[in-house]
Backbone as JSON, one array per atom type, in Angstrom:
{
  "sequence": "MMNRLGAIGTGVVVLLMLLGSSLFIVDQRQVAVVYALGEIKSVITEPGLKWKLPPPFQNVVFLDRRVQTLDSPETRPIFTAEKKSLVIDWLVKWRISEPRQFIRNNGTDLRNVENRLSPVVQAAFNEEITRRDVRGVLSKERERVMNDVRSRLADEAKAFGIEIVDVRIKRVDFVADITDSVYRRMESERKQVANELRSQGMAEGEKIRADADRQREVIIAEAYRDAQKIKGEGDAKASALYAAAFGRDPQFAQFYRSLEAYRASFRNRSDVMVVDPSSEFFRTMRTGGASGPGR",
  "N": [[-35.66, 306.3, 87.59], [-35.73, 303.97, 89.22], [-37.35, 302.29, 87.52], [-35.33, 301.87, 85.77], [-33.18, 300.47, 87.2], [-34.74, 298.32, 87.75], [-34.87, 297.12, 85.4], [-32.38, 296.5, 84.45], [-31.74, 294.65, 86.4], [-33.62, 292.6, 85.7], [-32.61, 292.18, 83.24], [-29.86, 291.11, 83.98], [-30.64, 288.65, 85.74], [-31.95, 287.22, 83.46], [-29.92, 286.8, 81.73], [-28.18, 285.16, 83.48], [-29.9, 283.07, 83.55], [-29.72, 282.12, 80.89], [-26.99, 281.54, 80.75], [-26.9, 279.45, 82.74], [-28.43, 277.48, 81.49], [-26.94, 277.06, 79.29], [-24.39, 276.13, 80.05], [-22.83, 273.15, 80.98], [-21.87, 270.13, 82.82], [-19.74, 267.57, 82.3], [-19.2, 264.59, 83.45], [-16.49, 262.17, 84.35], [-17.5, 259.59, 84.03], [-19.17, 259.53, 82.35], [-20.64, 260.05, 78.98], [-21.48, 262.86, 76.99], [-23.86, 263.81, 74.84], [-24.78, 266.07, 72.42], [-27.43, 267.24, 71.3], [-28.96, 269.1, 68.43], [-31.9, 270.67, 67.41], [-33.01, 268.13, 67.35], [-31.28, 266.3, 66.26], [-28.15, 264.77, 66.3], [-25.57, 266.6, 67.32], [-23.07, 266.67, 68.44], [-20.46, 264.73, 70.11], [-19.41, 264.34, 73.33], [-16.73, 263.42, 75.13], [-14.5, 263.99, 76.66], [-14.01, 264.74, 80.18], [-15.22, 267.66, 82.17], [-16.12, 271.24, 82.14], [-18.56, 272.34, 80.06], [-19.98, 273.87, 77.14], [-23.09, 274.9, 75.48], [-25.71, 275.86, 73.04], [-28.54, 277.39, 74.32], [-31.8, 275.68, 75.44], [-34.48, 275.96, 73.2], [-32.59, 275.38, 71.19], [-30.49, 273.64, 71.42], [-29.87, 270.62, 73.26], [-28.89, 268.31, 75.88], [-27.85, 264.81, 76.36], [-27.08, 262.39, 78.56], [-24.86, 259.47, 78.74], [-24.11, 256.51, 80.17], [-20.67, 255.46, 80.43], [-19.44, 253.42, 81.7], [-18.48, 249.98, 82.2], [-20.96, 247.67, 81.69], [-23.01, 244.9, 82.95], [-24.53, 242.09, 81.73], [-26.55, 239.64, 82.58], [-27.55, 236.23, 81.97], [-30.96, 236.09, 81.29], [-32.79, 233.89, 81.45], [-32.78, 230.39, 81.91], [-32.02, 228.42, 79.45], [-32.41, 225.06, 78.17], [-29.65, 223.54, 76.33], [-28.59, 221.7, 73.6], [-25.98, 219.45, 73.41], [-23.18, 218.08, 71.33], [-23.54, 215.24, 71.69], [-26.26, 215.0, 72.08], [-27.14, 215.74, 74.55], [-28.77, 217.4, 77.24], [-28.06, 220.5, 78.3], [-27.91, 223.04, 80.78], [-27.05, 226.55, 80.92], [-25.69, 229.2, 82.67], [-24.92, 232.38, 81.89], [-22.81, 235.43, 81.48], [-22.36, 238.66, 80.21], [-19.72, 241.26, 79.73], [-20.12, 244.63, 78.73], [-19.74, 247.74, 77.08], [-20.38, 251.05, 76.12], [-19.25, 251.87, 72.92], [-19.53, 253.46, 70.64], [-21.26, 256.17, 70.72], [-23.02, 257.65, 68.99], [-23.99, 255.67, 67.1], [-24.96, 253.84, 69.15], [-27.1, 255.27, 70.12], [-28.7, 255.68, 68.0], [-29.61, 253.24, 67.2], [-30.57, 252.11, 69.7], [-31.55, 253.98, 71.37], [-31.62, 256.07, 74.15], [-31.78, 254.61, 76.61], [-30.31, 251.97, 78.54], [-31.63, 249.43, 78.92], [-33.01, 248.87, 76.66], [-30.86, 248.1, 74.86], [-29.82, 245.75, 76.26], [-32.21, 244.04, 76.09], [-32.21, 243.4, 73.48], [-29.7, 242.21, 73.13], [-29.41, 240.07, 74.51], [-30.9, 237.67, 73.28], [-29.25, 237.4, 71.25], [-26.56, 236.75, 72.3], [-27.49, 234.35, 73.56], [-27.99, 232.89, 71.16], [-25.56, 232.52, 70.09], [-24.29, 231.11, 72.13], [-25.66, 228.65, 71.7], [-24.82, 227.8, 69.24], [-22.16, 227.41, 69.68], [-22.08, 225.39, 71.84], [-23.45, 223.28, 70.65], [-21.55, 222.16, 69.06], [-20.0, 220.69, 70.66], [-19.06, 218.26, 72.88], [-20.24, 216.8, 76.21], [-18.19, 216.6, 77.97], [-16.28, 218.36, 77.26], [-17.34, 220.87, 77.29], [-17.9, 221.08, 79.97], [-15.19, 221.0, 81.16], [-12.57, 220.69, 79.37], [-12.85, 222.39, 76.96], [-13.92, 224.6, 77.95], [-12.96, 227.33, 78.23], [-12.31, 227.86, 75.78], [-14.95, 227.87, 74.53], [-16.0, 230.25, 75.7], [-14.5, 232.21, 74.66], [-14.71, 231.91, 71.8], [-17.52, 232.7, 71.85], [-17.34, 235.21, 72.49], [-15.7, 236.29, 70.15], [-17.69, 235.8, 68.13], [-19.55, 237.73, 68.89], [-18.57, 240.07, 68.63], [-18.66, 241.3, 66.19], [-21.23, 241.68, 65.67], [-21.77, 243.27, 67.84], [-20.82, 245.82, 66.95], [-22.95, 246.89, 65.55], [-24.9, 247.6, 67.53], [-23.48, 249.58, 68.72], [-21.86, 249.17, 70.76], [-19.09, 247.55, 72.7], [-17.91, 244.53, 73.37], [-16.7, 243.42, 76.33], [-16.22, 241.05, 77.87], [-16.73, 237.85, 78.21], [-18.51, 235.25, 80.29], [-18.86, 232.03, 81.66], [-21.02, 231.09, 84.1], [-22.27, 228.85, 85.25], [-22.61, 225.57, 84.49], [-24.86, 222.7, 84.15], [-26.81, 219.93, 84.21], [-30.21, 219.47, 82.86], [-33.06, 219.27, 84.94], [-34.41, 216.54, 84.98], [-32.45, 215.15, 83.82], [-30.31, 215.43, 85.82], [-31.34, 214.26, 87.92], [-31.47, 211.66, 87.31], [-28.63, 211.42, 86.82], [-27.85, 211.77, 89.66], [-29.07, 209.46, 90.69], [-27.82, 207.39, 89.54], [-25.15, 207.94, 90.47], [-25.72, 207.43, 93.19], [-26.25, 204.69, 93.02], [-23.75, 203.48, 92.11], [-22.11, 204.43, 94.26], [-23.42, 202.91, 96.31], [-22.86, 200.2, 95.29], [-20.02, 200.35, 95.41], [-19.88, 200.64, 98.29], [-20.85, 198.29, 99.31], [-19.42, 196.42, 98.17], [-16.78, 197.08, 99.53], [-17.86, 196.54, 102.17], [-18.12, 193.81, 101.9], [-15.59, 192.98, 101.44], [-14.56, 193.72, 103.94], [-15.83, 192.17, 105.58], [-15.09, 189.61, 104.79], [-12.16, 189.82, 105.34], [-12.56, 190.32, 108.19], [-13.65, 187.73, 108.97], [-11.24, 186.13, 108.42], [-9.41, 187.22, 110.01], [-10.54, 186.59, 112.47], [-10.42, 183.63, 112.09], [-7.81, 183.14, 112.11], [-7.04, 184.09, 114.61], [-8.58, 182.22, 116.16], [-7.16, 179.85, 115.41], [-4.6, 180.35, 116.52], [-5.3, 180.69, 119.17], [-5.99, 177.85, 119.76], [-3.55, 176.74, 119.3], [-2.03, 177.84, 121.34], [-3.31, 177.1, 123.65], [-2.98, 174.27, 123.46], [-0.33, 174.12, 123.41], [0.19, 175.24, 125.96], [-1.12, 173.44, 127.62], [0.09, 170.98, 126.83], [2.73, 171.71, 128.05], [2.02, 172.14, 130.73], [1.16, 169.42, 131.4], [3.73, 168.15, 131.02], [5.14, 169.39, 133.03], [3.59, 168.57, 135.09], [3.8, 165.88, 135.1], [6.7, 165.68, 135.64], [6.6, 166.69, 138.11], [5.07, 164.8, 139.33], [6.7, 162.46, 139.01], [8.81, 163.25, 140.69], [7.47, 163.31, 143.14], [6.88, 160.8, 143.42], [9.38, 159.74, 143.56], [10.19, 160.66, 146.03], [8.36, 159.72, 147.75], [8.92, 157.05, 147.39], [11.44, 156.81, 148.43], [11.08, 157.87, 150.89], [9.33, 155.66, 151.83], [10.76, 153.57, 151.65], [12.71, 153.85, 153.59], [11.17, 153.46, 155.97], [9.07, 151.13, 156.17], [6.88, 150.36, 157.58], [5.7, 152.85, 158.13], [5.17, 153.52, 155.54], [3.17, 151.65, 155.04], [1.21, 152.58, 156.87], [0.64, 154.97, 155.94], [-0.47, 154.49, 153.36], [-2.71, 153.21, 154.23], [-4.24, 155.03, 155.64], [-4.77, 156.69, 153.31], [-6.47, 155.24, 151.94], [-8.49, 155.02, 153.6], [-9.22, 157.64, 153.58], [-10.09, 158.02, 150.98], [-12.27, 156.13, 150.85], [-13.87, 156.96, 152.96], [-15.19, 159.57, 152.28], [-17.43, 161.29, 152.44], [-19.79, 161.85, 155.03], [-22.18, 160.49, 154.68], [-21.19, 158.19, 153.47], [-21.45, 154.79, 153.44], [-20.33, 151.5, 154.56], [-20.38, 148.03, 154.29], [-18.71, 145.68, 156.17], [-16.55, 143.25, 157.7], [-15.3, 143.7, 160.69], [-13.05, 142.52, 161.45], [-11.51, 142.47, 159.25], [-8.77, 142.69, 156.98], [-8.65, 145.29, 156.08], [-9.23, 146.94, 158.31], [-7.09, 146.76, 159.84], [-5.02, 148.77, 160.65], [-6.71, 150.43, 162.09], [-7.04, 148.81, 164.28], [-4.63, 148.05, 165.4], [-3.35, 150.57, 165.56], [-1.54, 151.6, 164.05], [0.78, 150.0, 164.46], [2.31, 147.38, 162.97], [3.61, 144.93, 163.37], [4.7, 141.55, 163.99], [2.74, 140.02, 166.33], [1.44, 142.26, 167.14]],
  "CA": [[-34.28, 305.6, 87.85], [-36.3, 302.71, 89.85], [-37.62, 301.36, 86.51], [-34.02, 301.58, 85.09], [-32.71, 299.45, 87.9], [-35.54, 297.0, 87.66], [-34.64, 296.52, 83.92], [-31.06, 296.05, 84.73], [-31.76, 293.39, 87.44], [-34.19, 291.35, 84.89], [-31.64, 291.6, 82.36], [-28.97, 290.17, 84.66], [-31.29, 287.3, 85.77], [-32.1, 286.53, 82.25], [-28.4, 286.55, 81.38], [-27.79, 284.13, 84.3], [-30.65, 281.81, 83.13], [-29.2, 281.75, 79.66], [-25.73, 281.01, 80.97], [-27.19, 278.34, 83.31], [-28.9, 276.58, 80.48], [-25.88, 276.86, 78.17], [-23.2, 275.33, 80.48], [-23.11, 271.65, 81.64], [-20.63, 269.32, 83.38], [-19.39, 266.22, 81.78], [-18.49, 263.63, 84.41], [-15.67, 261.28, 83.62], [-17.95, 258.18, 83.96], [-20.52, 259.63, 81.07], [-20.52, 260.51, 77.56], [-22.55, 263.74, 76.54], [-24.38, 263.71, 73.4], [-25.44, 267.24, 72.38], [-28.68, 267.6, 70.04], [-29.48, 270.33, 67.77], [-33.03, 270.48, 66.86], [-33.41, 266.78, 67.35], [-30.31, 265.94, 65.5], [-26.88, 264.68, 67.06], [-24.7, 267.83, 66.92], [-21.72, 266.47, 68.79], [-20.44, 263.75, 71.19], [-18.33, 264.94, 74.14], [-16.19, 262.29, 75.93], [-13.57, 264.66, 77.73], [-14.86, 265.26, 81.25], [-15.26, 268.95, 82.43], [-17.29, 272.19, 82.1], [-18.78, 272.63, 78.6], [-21.25, 274.89, 76.98], [-24.09, 274.66, 74.16], [-26.73, 276.73, 72.98], [-29.8, 277.32, 75.37], [-32.99, 275.21, 74.81], [-34.57, 274.83, 72.42], [-31.7, 275.07, 70.19], [-29.64, 272.49, 71.81], [-30.12, 270.14, 74.61], [-27.89, 267.38, 76.15], [-28.38, 263.61, 76.89], [-25.78, 261.61, 79.21], [-24.85, 257.9, 78.47], [-22.91, 255.85, 81.19], [-19.7, 254.9, 79.82], [-18.77, 252.42, 82.33], [-18.62, 248.44, 81.93], [-22.18, 247.09, 82.29], [-22.96, 243.57, 82.96], [-25.62, 241.43, 81.27], [-26.76, 238.4, 82.87], [-28.5, 235.58, 81.14], [-32.2, 236.25, 81.73], [-33.42, 232.71, 81.85], [-31.96, 229.2, 81.56], [-32.85, 227.41, 78.33], [-31.6, 224.02, 77.68], [-28.89, 223.56, 74.99], [-28.1, 220.22, 73.36], [-24.57, 219.12, 72.9], [-22.94, 217.13, 70.09], [-24.09, 213.9, 71.69], [-27.75, 215.16, 72.21], [-27.36, 215.77, 75.81], [-29.23, 218.57, 77.52], [-27.39, 221.46, 79.36], [-28.39, 224.47, 81.18], [-25.92, 227.33, 81.01], [-25.9, 230.53, 82.95], [-23.67, 233.03, 81.54], [-22.67, 236.87, 81.72], [-21.5, 239.45, 79.5], [-19.45, 242.54, 80.2], [-20.06, 245.57, 77.63], [-19.7, 249.27, 77.33], [-20.85, 251.95, 74.86], [-18.02, 252.35, 72.16], [-20.1, 254.44, 69.63], [-22.6, 256.89, 71.32], [-24.21, 257.97, 67.91], [-24.63, 254.29, 66.67], [-25.96, 253.33, 70.16], [-28.47, 256.07, 70.28], [-29.5, 255.4, 66.52], [-29.97, 251.75, 67.26], [-31.14, 251.5, 71.03], [-32.1, 255.04, 72.09], [-30.63, 256.23, 75.41], [-32.19, 253.41, 77.58], [-29.6, 250.98, 78.4], [-32.49, 248.25, 78.97], [-33.22, 248.5, 75.29], [-29.74, 247.2, 74.05], [-29.85, 244.56, 76.86], [-33.13, 243.31, 75.62], [-32.02, 243.03, 72.18], [-28.37, 241.79, 72.96], [-29.55, 238.75, 75.15], [-31.1, 236.53, 72.31], [-28.01, 237.22, 70.26], [-25.88, 236.02, 73.1], [-27.94, 233.13, 73.78], [-27.86, 232.09, 69.86], [-23.92, 232.39, 69.82], [-23.85, 229.95, 73.03], [-26.3, 227.71, 71.23], [-24.07, 227.41, 68.16], [-21.0, 226.84, 70.2], [-22.23, 224.19, 72.57], [-24.12, 221.92, 69.83], [-20.45, 221.58, 68.34], [-19.02, 220.14, 71.46], [-19.78, 217.17, 73.82], [-20.54, 217.28, 77.56], [-16.97, 216.74, 78.6], [-15.56, 219.55, 76.61], [-17.99, 221.81, 77.81], [-17.53, 221.22, 81.55], [-13.72, 221.15, 81.5], [-11.43, 220.91, 78.44], [-12.95, 223.33, 76.04], [-14.96, 225.8, 78.42], [-12.47, 228.55, 77.98], [-12.27, 228.05, 74.16], [-16.29, 228.27, 74.3], [-16.21, 231.58, 75.93], [-13.53, 233.06, 73.82], [-15.52, 231.71, 70.44], [-18.73, 233.36, 71.89], [-16.89, 236.82, 72.35], [-15.69, 236.44, 68.7], [-18.94, 235.94, 67.63], [-20.27, 238.8, 69.5], [-17.62, 241.22, 68.47], [-18.84, 242.09, 64.88], [-22.64, 242.13, 65.81], [-22.0, 244.34, 68.99], [-20.85, 246.99, 66.55], [-24.16, 247.4, 65.04], [-25.34, 248.24, 68.64], [-22.75, 250.84, 69.18], [-21.04, 248.68, 71.9], [-17.96, 246.88, 72.7], [-17.77, 243.31, 74.43], [-15.35, 243.4, 77.23], [-15.84, 239.83, 78.33], [-17.83, 236.67, 78.1], [-18.03, 234.27, 81.09], [-19.81, 230.93, 81.89], [-20.93, 230.88, 85.51], [-22.66, 227.63, 85.53], [-23.09, 224.5, 83.56], [-25.64, 221.77, 84.69], [-27.86, 219.3, 83.39], [-31.55, 219.66, 83.25], [-33.56, 218.6, 86.03], [-34.51, 215.11, 84.82], [-31.0, 214.49, 83.79], [-29.53, 215.66, 87.0], [-31.8, 213.3, 88.85], [-30.9, 210.31, 86.66], [-27.18, 211.15, 87.22], [-27.62, 211.56, 91.04], [-29.5, 207.99, 91.14], [-26.47, 206.54, 89.09], [-24.0, 208.05, 91.31], [-25.88, 206.75, 94.31], [-26.11, 203.19, 92.9], [-22.33, 203.3, 92.03], [-21.7, 204.47, 95.54], [-23.79, 201.74, 97.05], [-22.13, 199.19, 95.0], [-18.62, 200.29, 95.97], [-20.03, 200.43, 99.75], [-21.26, 196.93, 99.42], [-18.03, 195.8, 98.0], [-15.88, 197.47, 100.59], [-18.37, 195.96, 103.17], [-17.81, 192.36, 101.86], [-14.18, 192.77, 101.59], [-14.28, 193.84, 105.23], [-16.26, 191.08, 106.4], [-14.11, 188.54, 104.49], [-10.99, 190.13, 106.02], [-12.85, 189.75, 109.5], [-13.36, 186.27, 109.13], [-10.07, 185.69, 108.27], [-8.65, 187.52, 111.19], [-11.16, 185.57, 113.56], [-10.12, 182.32, 112.13], [-6.45, 183.16, 112.43], [-6.95, 184.23, 115.94], [-8.93, 181.17, 116.88], [-6.25, 179.02, 115.39], [-3.46, 180.81, 117.31], [-5.75, 180.4, 120.55], [-6.0, 176.66, 119.91], [-2.18, 176.49, 119.16], [-1.23, 178.24, 122.6], [-3.85, 176.29, 124.48], [-2.49, 173.0, 123.29], [1.09, 174.02, 123.85], [0.25, 175.2, 127.4], [-1.65, 172.01, 128.26], [1.41, 169.98, 126.75], [3.77, 172.06, 129.07], [1.44, 171.81, 132.01], [1.34, 167.99, 131.4], [5.01, 167.87, 131.28], [5.57, 169.82, 134.49], [2.94, 167.68, 136.16], [4.51, 164.74, 135.09], [7.77, 165.83, 136.26], [6.13, 166.67, 139.57], [4.52, 163.48, 139.92], [7.85, 161.71, 139.15], [9.74, 163.5, 141.74], [6.76, 163.06, 144.42], [6.93, 159.2, 143.49], [10.71, 159.24, 143.96], [10.28, 161.03, 147.39], [7.77, 158.59, 148.36], [9.66, 155.86, 147.39], [12.58, 157.14, 149.12], [10.59, 157.95, 152.3], [8.68, 154.37, 152.22], [12.05, 152.37, 151.62], [13.4, 153.95, 154.96], [10.3, 153.17, 156.79], [8.07, 150.42, 155.67], [5.64, 150.47, 158.48], [5.11, 154.38, 157.85], [4.56, 153.45, 154.19], [2.01, 150.85, 155.28], [0.13, 153.36, 157.57], [0.24, 156.21, 155.09], [-1.46, 153.99, 152.47], [-4.05, 152.85, 154.77], [-4.97, 156.45, 155.7], [-5.0, 157.27, 152.01], [-7.56, 154.22, 151.47], [-9.73, 155.58, 154.52], [-9.66, 158.85, 153.25], [-10.85, 157.87, 149.71], [-13.46, 155.32, 151.21], [-15.01, 157.79, 153.75], [-15.12, 160.71, 151.68], [-18.68, 161.86, 152.94], [-20.38, 161.33, 156.28], [-23.21, 159.77, 154.25], [-20.83, 157.05, 152.94], [-21.62, 153.74, 154.2], [-19.44, 150.44, 153.87], [-20.8, 146.85, 155.2], [-17.47, 144.84, 155.99], [-16.26, 142.49, 158.59], [-14.43, 144.56, 161.49], [-11.84, 141.91, 161.63], [-10.79, 142.14, 157.91], [-7.49, 143.34, 156.8], [-8.93, 146.79, 155.69], [-9.28, 147.75, 159.48], [-6.03, 146.41, 160.78], [-4.3, 149.89, 160.97], [-7.36, 151.18, 163.14], [-7.05, 148.07, 165.34], [-3.09, 148.27, 165.85], [-2.81, 151.95, 165.91], [-0.28, 151.71, 163.07], [1.77, 149.07, 164.6], [1.84, 146.16, 162.24], [4.43, 143.79, 163.41], [3.79, 140.3, 164.73], [2.11, 140.07, 168.06], [0.7, 143.55, 167.37]],
  "C": [[-34.64, 304.19, 88.42], [-36.57, 301.69, 88.8], [-36.35, 300.76, 85.75], [-33.24, 300.48, 85.71], [-33.21, 297.95, 87.91], [-35.23, 296.11, 86.33], [-33.29, 295.83, 83.87], [-31.06, 294.62, 85.41], [-32.42, 292.31, 86.32], [-33.33, 290.97, 84.01], [-30.37, 290.63, 82.81], [-29.49, 288.66, 85.01], [-31.39, 286.71, 84.54], [-30.85, 285.95, 81.78], [-28.01, 285.19, 82.07], [-28.48, 282.69, 83.93], [-30.03, 281.38, 81.92], [-27.84, 281.13, 79.82], [-25.91, 279.67, 81.6], [-27.4, 277.26, 82.38], [-27.83, 276.18, 79.47], [-24.73, 276.01, 78.77], [-23.79, 274.07, 81.21], [-21.67, 271.1, 82.04], [-20.7, 267.9, 83.0], [-18.68, 265.36, 82.93], [-17.61, 262.6, 83.54], [-16.34, 259.76, 83.34], [-19.29, 258.28, 82.95], [-19.8, 260.16, 79.88], [-21.61, 261.56, 77.34], [-22.81, 263.8, 75.12], [-25.36, 265.03, 73.28], [-26.39, 267.34, 70.96], [-28.93, 268.86, 69.75], [-30.63, 270.34, 66.99], [-33.56, 269.06, 66.41], [-32.44, 265.73, 66.73], [-29.2, 265.77, 66.42], [-26.07, 265.79, 66.45], [-23.13, 267.32, 67.13], [-21.66, 265.52, 70.01], [-19.16, 264.31, 72.05], [-17.74, 263.8, 75.07], [-15.31, 262.77, 76.92], [-14.51, 265.26, 78.96], [-14.42, 266.95, 81.42], [-16.39, 269.89, 82.12], [-17.45, 272.59, 80.74], [-19.94, 273.45, 78.49], [-22.01, 274.46, 75.77], [-24.94, 275.89, 74.36], [-27.82, 276.54, 73.92], [-30.83, 276.58, 74.64], [-33.79, 276.43, 74.25], [-33.78, 274.6, 71.39], [-31.06, 273.87, 70.33], [-29.99, 271.97, 73.08], [-28.94, 268.92, 74.79], [-28.31, 266.22, 76.69], [-26.87, 262.86, 77.23], [-25.9, 260.12, 78.94], [-23.7, 257.55, 79.49], [-21.92, 255.0, 80.24], [-18.8, 253.69, 80.42], [-19.24, 251.0, 81.79], [-19.89, 247.98, 82.5], [-22.19, 245.32, 82.18], [-24.32, 243.01, 82.63], [-25.91, 240.11, 81.61], [-27.7, 237.46, 82.11], [-30.03, 235.58, 81.75], [-33.08, 235.21, 82.15], [-32.55, 231.51, 81.37], [-32.57, 228.4, 80.83], [-31.97, 226.3, 78.18], [-31.1, 224.01, 76.39], [-28.42, 222.04, 74.85], [-26.67, 220.19, 72.91], [-24.34, 218.34, 71.51], [-23.62, 215.89, 70.29], [-25.58, 213.92, 72.28], [-27.83, 215.25, 73.64], [-27.77, 217.3, 76.14], [-28.58, 219.33, 78.53], [-27.79, 222.76, 79.73], [-27.13, 225.4, 81.44], [-26.1, 228.73, 81.62], [-24.64, 231.32, 82.55], [-23.66, 234.64, 81.85], [-21.83, 237.56, 80.75], [-21.17, 240.89, 79.75], [-19.37, 243.44, 78.9], [-19.98, 246.82, 78.24], [-19.87, 249.96, 76.12], [-19.54, 252.3, 74.42], [-18.42, 253.59, 71.29], [-21.3, 255.09, 70.13], [-23.55, 257.09, 70.21], [-24.88, 256.63, 67.32], [-25.43, 253.69, 67.78], [-27.16, 254.14, 70.27], [-29.25, 255.85, 68.93], [-30.28, 253.95, 66.59], [-30.81, 251.45, 68.5], [-31.78, 252.9, 71.89], [-31.16, 255.23, 73.17], [-30.87, 255.27, 76.75], [-31.3, 252.11, 77.46], [-30.32, 249.55, 78.39], [-32.87, 247.84, 77.51], [-31.97, 247.57, 74.74], [-29.59, 245.82, 74.99], [-30.89, 243.61, 76.44], [-32.93, 242.53, 74.12], [-30.55, 242.15, 72.01], [-28.61, 240.28, 73.57], [-29.72, 237.71, 74.33], [-29.86, 236.45, 71.45], [-26.79, 236.27, 71.09], [-26.4, 234.65, 73.38], [-27.82, 232.15, 72.23], [-26.2, 231.66, 69.77], [-23.68, 231.2, 70.8], [-24.52, 228.6, 72.2], [-25.55, 227.15, 70.05], [-22.77, 226.95, 68.41], [-20.92, 225.32, 71.0], [-22.61, 222.94, 71.72], [-22.71, 221.44, 68.98], [-19.67, 220.75, 69.27], [-19.98, 219.14, 72.48], [-19.58, 217.86, 75.25], [-19.12, 217.59, 78.29], [-16.1, 217.97, 78.38], [-16.2, 220.77, 77.05], [-17.69, 222.21, 79.25], [-16.13, 221.46, 81.88], [-12.99, 221.49, 80.39], [-11.75, 222.0, 77.68], [-13.88, 224.48, 76.71], [-14.24, 226.99, 78.23], [-12.52, 228.96, 76.48], [-13.92, 228.61, 73.91], [-16.63, 229.64, 74.54], [-15.5, 232.63, 74.99], [-14.3, 233.09, 72.4], [-16.86, 232.48, 70.57], [-18.4, 234.78, 71.8], [-16.57, 236.93, 70.89], [-16.64, 236.67, 67.96], [-19.8, 237.15, 67.79], [-19.62, 240.04, 68.96], [-18.21, 241.97, 67.23], [-20.51, 242.64, 65.25], [-22.64, 243.09, 66.93], [-21.65, 245.69, 68.39], [-21.88, 247.61, 65.95], [-24.89, 248.14, 66.32], [-24.69, 249.39, 69.2], [-21.87, 250.63, 70.36], [-19.94, 247.89, 71.83], [-18.05, 245.82, 73.8], [-16.57, 243.06, 75.02], [-14.98, 242.05, 77.53], [-16.94, 239.02, 78.23], [-17.71, 235.72, 79.08], [-19.21, 233.36, 81.32], [-19.91, 230.9, 83.55], [-21.35, 229.63, 86.01], [-23.11, 226.75, 84.48], [-23.85, 223.29, 84.22], [-26.53, 221.1, 83.92], [-29.17, 219.74, 83.85], [-32.16, 218.72, 84.34], [-33.75, 216.89, 85.99], [-33.25, 214.42, 84.73], [-30.13, 214.51, 85.12], [-30.15, 214.56, 88.14], [-31.45, 211.72, 88.72], [-29.48, 210.18, 87.05], [-26.8, 211.02, 88.76], [-28.09, 210.05, 91.5], [-28.37, 207.23, 90.73], [-25.45, 206.64, 90.04], [-24.21, 207.39, 92.69], [-25.88, 205.32, 94.28], [-24.71, 202.76, 92.86], [-21.86, 203.32, 93.41], [-22.11, 203.43, 96.49], [-23.11, 200.4, 96.78], [-20.69, 199.19, 95.56], [-18.69, 200.11, 97.6], [-20.16, 198.78, 99.96], [-19.84, 196.08, 99.3], [-16.94, 195.84, 99.06], [-16.56, 196.59, 101.83], [-18.12, 194.31, 103.13], [-16.31, 192.02, 101.83], [-13.83, 192.9, 103.27], [-14.59, 192.64, 106.06], [-15.4, 189.78, 106.18], [-12.88, 188.79, 105.33], [-11.29, 189.87, 107.72], [-12.74, 188.61, 109.79], [-12.04, 185.56, 109.17], [-9.17, 185.91, 109.44], [-9.19, 186.73, 112.4], [-10.58, 184.41, 113.36], [-8.73, 182.02, 112.46], [-6.32, 183.2, 113.99], [-7.43, 183.01, 116.8], [-7.77, 180.18, 116.7], [-5.0, 179.33, 116.24], [-3.9, 180.59, 118.79], [-5.49, 179.08, 120.86], [-4.44, 176.17, 120.13], [-1.83, 176.86, 120.75], [-1.96, 177.39, 123.78], [-3.13, 174.75, 124.51], [-1.03, 173.08, 123.69], [1.14, 174.39, 125.43], [-0.1, 174.03, 128.08], [-0.36, 170.82, 128.25], [2.53, 170.31, 127.94], [3.29, 171.84, 130.48], [1.2, 170.42, 132.26], [2.66, 167.51, 131.74], [5.55, 168.24, 132.48], [4.9, 168.94, 135.44], [3.45, 166.27, 136.12], [5.9, 164.48, 135.7], [7.75, 165.94, 137.73], [5.89, 165.43, 140.29], [5.64, 162.48, 140.2], [8.75, 161.86, 140.56], [9.04, 163.14, 142.91], [6.94, 161.44, 144.55], [8.26, 158.93, 143.98], [10.7, 159.58, 145.54], [9.43, 160.19, 148.17], [8.17, 157.47, 148.39], [10.76, 155.78, 148.47], [12.2, 156.96, 150.9], [10.13, 156.44, 152.83], [9.88, 153.31, 152.43], [12.8, 152.57, 153.22], [12.49, 153.56, 156.0], [9.09, 152.35, 156.5], [6.89, 150.41, 156.27], [5.06, 151.97, 158.23], [4.44, 154.15, 156.57], [3.17, 152.78, 154.43], [0.86, 151.82, 155.84], [-0.24, 154.45, 156.66], [-0.73, 155.77, 153.92], [-2.76, 153.57, 153.02], [-4.82, 154.06, 155.12], [-5.34, 156.94, 154.41], [-6.44, 156.58, 151.55], [-8.72, 154.68, 152.24], [-10.15, 156.71, 153.77], [-10.76, 158.82, 151.75], [-12.21, 157.05, 150.01], [-14.48, 156.13, 151.86], [-14.96, 159.23, 153.59], [-16.22, 161.87, 152.29], [-19.25, 161.29, 154.08], [-21.53, 160.29, 155.98], [-22.87, 158.45, 153.82], [-20.93, 155.87, 153.85], [-20.97, 152.3, 153.76], [-20.2, 149.11, 154.95], [-19.56, 145.83, 155.19], [-17.3, 144.27, 157.48], [-15.13, 143.24, 159.35], [-13.07, 143.96, 161.65], [-11.24, 141.66, 160.06], [-9.49, 143.06, 157.89], [-7.71, 144.94, 156.69], [-8.82, 147.55, 157.12], [-8.32, 147.64, 160.49], [-5.23, 147.68, 161.36], [-5.25, 150.59, 162.02], [-7.18, 150.37, 164.49], [-5.64, 148.22, 166.06], [-2.82, 149.52, 166.27], [-1.81, 152.35, 164.94], [0.72, 150.99, 163.26], [1.47, 147.75, 163.69], [2.86, 145.06, 162.31], [3.93, 142.62, 163.81], [3.68, 140.39, 166.16], [1.56, 141.51, 168.24], [-0.72, 143.45, 167.12]]
}
C-alpha cells in the first residue's frame, strides 16, 4: 500500500514538472520565439499563458518588443559640400518587427544588431551631409537630413528584422580646430564692434562736452553783461544821488571828497607821505570841515 502511494506521489510530481516546463507566460512587452529541435517553430506576439512541449523537444526565447535607442558610439568628422568638417551626434529609435529575421541575422542579443546598425547609420549620415552645406545642416535642411537618413535606413533595416521608428540629430558642431578658429574670429569681430562703439561714445562725449563748454561761456558772458548793466545803472543812480546831495551842500561835498582822499591815501598804517602841513591837502583837518573865508 505504501509503495502504491509513493508511486502515485512520484507520478504527480513528474506530471507537475512536465506541466511547469510546458507552460510559459508571454509579457505584453515581449515576443516569444518557440524553438523545436534548434529550429524556430512559432513566434508568439499575443500576451498571456501559453504552452509548449517540454524540453528538450521545445524551448522558448524571449525578445524585447519595446522601442530601443541607439546613440552614436563615436563622433567622427563629416565633410560638407564646401569641404567644412562637422561633428554630428545622432540617435536612432528602432524596434523588432520580424523576430524570425532578427534571430537569423543577429541572434537573440540586442547588442549584436546595434553593433551592425551603427556603421550603417553613420554611412547614411555621411552621404546626406556631403550633399549639403553647413548652413543647410545647421538650420534650413536639418529636418530633411533626418527624414532622408530614415528613408535610407528603412530598406536596410528589413534585413536586420527591425523597424526604424525615428532618426534625430542631437548636436551639430565644428571640429575642435575649426571651433577655436570660429571663436577667435567671433572674438575679433566683437572686439571690432566694441572699439567702434567706444570710438563713437568718445566722439559723442567730446561733442557733449564742447557743447556744454560753449553753453557755459555763453551763460557767463550773458551774466557778466547783465551784471555790468546793473552795476552801471547802480553807479548812475549813485552818481545822481551824490550830485543831488552835493548840490544842496557844497561844503559837505568838499568834506566828503577830502575824507575819501584821506581814506585812499592812508589805507594802511605803514603808509608814509612827506608833504607840507600847510598844503591844501590837509585843509579839512585844519578847519574841521569848515571851508568858508576866515576859517
